[in-house]
C-alpha positions as CSV (number, residue, x, y, z in Angstrom):
1,X,-13.9,15.8,-10.1
2,X,-11.6,15.1,-12.8
3,X,-9.1,12.0,-12.7
4,X,-6.0,13.3,-11.3
5,X,-4.1,10.0,-10.8
6,X,-1.5,10.8,-13.6
7,X,-0.1,13.8,-11.4
8,X,2.6,13.7,-8.7
9,X,1.3,12.7,-5.1
10,X,2.0,16.1,-3.9
11,X,0.0,17.9,-6.5
12,X,-2.8,15.5,-5.9
13,X,-2.9,16.2,-2.4
14,X,-2.8,19.9,-2.9
15,X,-5.7,19.6,-5.2
16,X,-7.5,17.4,-2.7
17,X,-7.2,20.2,0.0
18,X,-7.9,23.0,-2.3
19,X,-11.2,21.2,-3.2
20,X,-11.9,20.3,0.3
21,X,-11.7,24.1,1.2
22,X,-13.8,25.2,-1.6
23,X,-16.4,22.5,-0.6
24,X,-16.4,23.7,2.8
25,X,-17.0,27.3,1.9
26,X,-20.0,26.3,-0.5
27,X,-21.4,24.2,2.5
28,X,-21.0,27.2,5.0
29,X,-22.7,29.3,2.8
30,X,-25.6,27.1,2.1
31,X,-26.1,26.7,6.0
32,X,-26.1,30.4,6.2
33,X,-28.9,30.9,3.8
34,X,-31.2,29.2,6.1
35,X,-33.4,27.5,3.8
36,X,-32.5,24.0,4.7
37,X,-34.1,21.5,6.8
38,X,-32.7,20.3,10.2
39,X,-31.8,16.9,8.5
40,X,-30.0,18.5,5.7
41,X,-28.0,20.8,8.1
42,X,-27.1,17.5,10.0
43,X,-25.9,15.4,6.9
44,X,-23.9,18.6,6.0
45,X,-22.3,18.8,9.3
46,X,-21.3,15.0,9.3
47,X,-20.3,15.1,5.8
48,X,-17.9,18.1,6.7
49,X,-16.5,16.3,9.9
50,X,-16.1,12.9,7.8
51,X,-14.4,14.9,5.0
52,X,-11.9,16.8,7.1
53,X,-10.8,13.4,8.9
54,X,-10.4,11.7,5.6
55,X,-8.2,14.4,4.2
56,X,-6.4,14.7,7.3
57,X,-5.9,11.0,7.6
58,X,-4.4,11.0,3.8
59,X,-2.0,13.9,4.5
60,X,-0.6,12.3,7.7
61,X,-0.5,8.6,6.3
62,X,-0.6,8.8,2.7
63,X,-1.5,6.1,0.5
64,X,-3.6,5.5,-2.5
65,X,-6.5,4.1,-0.5
66,X,-6.4,7.1,1.9
67,X,-6.4,9.6,-1.1
68,X,-9.3,7.8,-2.7
69,X,-11.5,7.8,0.5
70,X,-10.6,11.5,1.1
71,X,-11.5,12.3,-2.5
72,X,-14.8,10.3,-2.0
73,X,-15.5,12.1,1.2
74,X,-15.0,15.6,-0.7
75,X,-17.3,14.4,-3.2
76,X,-19.8,13.7,-0.4
77,X,-19.6,17.2,0.8
78,X,-20.2,18.7,-2.5
79,X,-23.3,16.3,-2.8
80,X,-24.7,17.4,0.5
81,X,-24.3,21.2,-0.7
82,X,-26.1,20.6,-4.0
83,X,-29.3,19.4,-2.1
84,X,-32.2,21.5,-3.0
85,X,-33.8,23.9,-0.5
86,X,-36.7,22.3,1.4
87,X,-38.0,25.1,3.5
88,X,-39.3,27.0,0.3
89,X,-42.8,26.9,-0.8
90,X,-44.0,23.5,-2.4
91,X,-40.6,22.0,-2.1
92,X,-40.8,18.1,-1.5
93,X,-38.4,16.9,1.3
94,X,-35.0,16.3,0.1
95,X,-33.4,12.8,0.5
96,X,-30.6,12.3,2.8
97,X,-27.4,12.7,0.9
98,X,-25.9,10.4,3.9
99,X,-27.7,7.1,3.6
100,X,-26.2,5.6,7.1
101,X,-24.5,8.7,9.1
102,X,-24.0,6.3,12.0
103,X,-21.8,3.8,10.1
104,X,-20.0,6.8,8.2
105,X,-19.1,8.4,11.9
106,X,-18.5,5.0,13.3
107,X,-15.7,4.2,10.6
108,X,-14.3,7.6,10.9
109,X,-13.9,7.3,14.7
110,X,-11.6,4.3,13.9
111,X,-9.2,6.6,12.4
112,X,-6.6,8.3,15.1
113,X,-6.5,12.1,14.5
114,X,-2.8,13.5,14.1
115,X,-1.4,15.0,17.2
């Protein structure tokens, strides 16, 4: 992702939501292909849930810190989507794109969802 810090906040938020939607579409496409391990699908699901929470949190309570967390969460979705297929022949097991999913979800659970 390019640095968009010089753009107005509304434009940054628009680009963040658009990038999230594109990342979500790419992730869902990868899952539908069916060449992923259970762990990869789990990582992708966690990254998607975390990304959605971070983007919504930034939109509901905008701040530089929240926008940065949302950007990082979208980058995590993209990283999880870019994992190699592991169910193909001779493919080594892919490393987890989320090193500590429990800590990630624990931090995300502290965020109050919008009502």
